[in-house]
Backbone as CSV, one residue per row, in Angstrom:
resi,resn,N_x,N_y,N_z,CA_x,CA_y,CA_z,C_x,C_y,C_z
1,MET,-0.736,6.895,2.404,-1.740,7.606,1.817,-2.562,8.103,3.074
2,THR,-3.299,9.340,3.063,-3.968,9.773,3.815,-5.204,9.151,4.013
3,ASP,-6.036,9.266,4.957,-7.074,8.862,5.196,-8.387,9.334,4.119
4,LYS,-8.318,10.590,3.709,-9.181,11.425,3.062,-8.732,10.715,1.481
5,ASP,-7.661,10.667,1.060,-7.129,10.094,-0.092,-7.578,8.760,-0.431
6,TYR,-7.472,8.063,0.630,-7.862,6.560,0.452,-9.479,6.564,0.268
7,LYS,-10.123,7.499,1.001,-11.614,7.207,0.907,-12.045,7.829,-0.549
8,PHE,-11.485,8.814,-1.006,-11.500,9.246,-2.375,-11.362,8.117,-3.391
9,TRP,-10.026,7.263,-3.386,-9.766,6.561,-4.200,-10.713,5.309,-4.246
10,THR,-10.912,4.794,-2.717,-12.100,3.893,-2.782,-13.292,4.308,-3.587
11,GLU,-13.736,5.222,-3.252,-14.948,5.639,-4.183,-14.552,5.744,-5.703
12,PHE,-13.528,6.340,-6.014,-13.031,6.506,-7.413,-12.995,5.338,-7.961
13,ARG,-12.659,4.180,-7.426,-12.459,2.765,-7.918,-13.723,2.018,-8.050
14,SER,-14.732,2.392,-7.329,-15.871,1.894,-7.338,-16.920,2.337,-8.411
15,ASN,-16.737,3.264,-8.986,-17.323,3.804,-9.954,-17.248,3.186,-11.342
16,THR,-18.353,2.885,-11.924,-18.438,1.994,-13.087,-17.970,2.876,-14.363
17,SER,-18.228,4.182,-14.343,-18.205,5.215,-15.388,-16.761,4.773,-16.284
18,THR,-16.882,5.058,-17.641,-15.431,4.915,-18.465,-14.966,6.289,-18.559
19,ARG,-15.671,7.319,-17.822,-15.087,8.868,-18.277,-14.525,9.322,-16.758
20,ILE,-13.725,10.171,-16.946,-13.335,10.887,-15.529,-13.510,12.489,-15.790
21,THR,-14.229,13.057,-14.642,-14.544,14.516,-14.743,-13.221,15.332,-14.523
22,TYR,-13.315,16.735,-15.090,-12.149,17.194,-14.614,-11.590,17.233,-13.197
23,ASP,-12.637,17.578,-12.253,-12.419,17.504,-10.728,-11.702,16.102,-10.471
24,GLU,-11.992,14.824,-11.096,-11.279,13.799,-10.883,-9.762,13.908,-11.180
25,LEU,-9.813,14.327,-12.521,-8.576,14.309,-12.914,-7.742,15.307,-12.339
26,LYS,-8.215,16.444,-11.865,-7.373,17.485,-10.938,-6.911,16.847,-9.743
27,ARG,-7.670,15.866,-9.070,-7.282,15.337,-7.747,-6.491,14.129,-8.144
28,ILE,-6.545,13.374,-9.157,-5.465,12.554,-9.458,-4.189,12.799,-9.630
29,ALA,-4.353,13.995,-10.496,-2.843,14.878,-10.622,-2.400,15.146,-9.401
30,GLN,-3.054,15.894,-8.389,-2.482,16.370,-7.048,-2.019,15.107,-6.414
31,MET,-3.001,14.028,-6.165,-2.326,13.210,-5.516,-1.007,12.392,-6.303
32,HIS,-0.943,12.273,-7.067,0.286,11.852,-7.852,1.462,12.663,-7.727
33,SER,1.350,13.843,-7.688,2.356,14.692,-7.590,2.897,14.635,-6.247
34,GLU,1.951,14.491,-5.206,2.237,14.445,-3.758,3.021,12.953,-3.534
35,TYR,2.413,11.841,-3.800,3.006,10.563,-3.588,4.443,10.003,-4.356
36,TYR,4.505,10.818,-5.707,5.528,10.430,-6.484,6.546,11.667,-6.641
37,LYS,6.264,12.688,-5.794,7.203,13.963,-5.524,7.793,14.467,-6.846
38,HIS,6.640,15.132,-7.612,7.027,15.849,-8.356,5.949,17.091,-8.955
39,THR,6.474,18.136,-9.485,5.784,19.387,-9.773,4.416,18.834,-10.078
40,PHE,3.088,19.509,-9.508,1.867,19.254,-9.809,1.493,19.791,-11.477
41,PHE,0.980,19.088,-12.118,0.502,19.430,-13.412,-0.715,18.416,-13.667
42,ILE,-1.476,18.980,-14.368,-2.847,18.155,-14.864,-2.727,17.999,-16.357
43,PRO,-2.451,16.352,-16.435,-2.155,16.109,-17.850,-3.388,16.348,-18.953
44,CYS,-2.860,16.740,-19.974,-3.994,16.882,-21.081,-4.983,15.680,-21.266
45,SER,-6.310,15.919,-21.280,-7.147,14.945,-21.196,-7.378,13.920,-22.466
46,CYS,-6.593,14.746,-23.732,-6.288,13.849,-24.548,-5.186,12.704,-24.692
47,ASN,-4.449,12.566,-23.564,-3.258,11.944,-23.310,-3.810,10.721,-22.342
48,LYS,-4.484,9.936,-22.793,-5.090,8.764,-22.054,-4.161,7.732,-21.545
49,LYS,-2.789,7.734,-22.200,-1.731,6.936,-21.399,-0.996,7.510,-20.407
50,LYS,-1.091,8.476,-20.222,-0.384,9.296,-19.098,-1.364,9.157,-17.932
51,ILE,-2.616,9.302,-18.328,-3.827,9.452,-17.166,-3.813,8.253,-16.541
52,GLN,-3.705,6.929,-17.371,-4.108,5.674,-16.990,-2.717,5.139,-16.098
53,ARG,-1.406,5.949,-16.537,-0.292,5.597,-15.640,-0.443,6.138,-14.530
54,PHE,-0.934,7.580,-14.357,-1.214,8.042,-12.872,-2.071,7.179,-12.250
55,ILE,-3.168,6.730,-12.627,-4.395,5.914,-12.016,-3.283,4.631,-11.553
56,ASP,-2.576,3.909,-12.495,-1.995,2.796,-11.950,-0.982,3.003,-10.823
57,ASP,-0.356,3.979,-11.003,0.687,4.521,-9.952,-0.001,4.811,-8.686
58,ILE,-1.201,5.596,-8.593,-1.908,5.459,-7.434,-2.583,4.184,-6.954
59,ASN,-3.194,3.533,-7.471,-3.340,2.087,-7.331,-2.225,1.245,-6.215
60,LYS,-1.122,1.482,-7.026,-0.093,0.913,-6.340,-0.040,1.465,-4.610
61,VAL,0.044,2.766,-4.503,-0.099,3.271,-3.228,-1.203,2.888,-2.517
62,TYR,-2.430,2.858,-3.061,-3.555,2.549,-2.320,-3.455,0.812,-2.027
63,GLU,-2.858,-0.037,-2.945,-2.878,-1.418,-2.691,-2.187,-1.468,-1.295
64,SER,-0.926,-0.692,-1.458,0.053,-0.977,-0.159,-0.638,-0.637,1.193
65,LYS,-1.411,0.331,0.963,-2.033,0.709,2.149,-3.042,-0.520,2.696
66,GLU,-3.720,-0.966,1.846,-4.902,-1.902,2.039,-3.686,-3.357,2.925
67,ASP,-2.770,-3.329,2.231,-1.991,-4.503,2.682,-1.333,-4.263,4.270
68,ALA,-1.130,-2.938,4.447,-0.662,-2.628,5.820,-1.471,-3.081,7.044
C-alpha cells in the first residue's frame, strides 16, 4: 500500500459517518482494482454488500501494512 493510500485509508477509517461520498467510493474502487488486480469499476451505490466487501478487502491490505 502506498503512503498516499495509507494516509487516505487512515482518515477514511477514522470517519464516523455511515455514508460514503461519491469521491470516496471512486477512490475505494480505484484502490481495490489496484490491490486486487482487476479492471476498475465503481460499484452501484445500491450494492451495499459489494461496497462493504471492497472496504473489507482494503482493510486487509491496510492491516498487513500496519503489521509490517
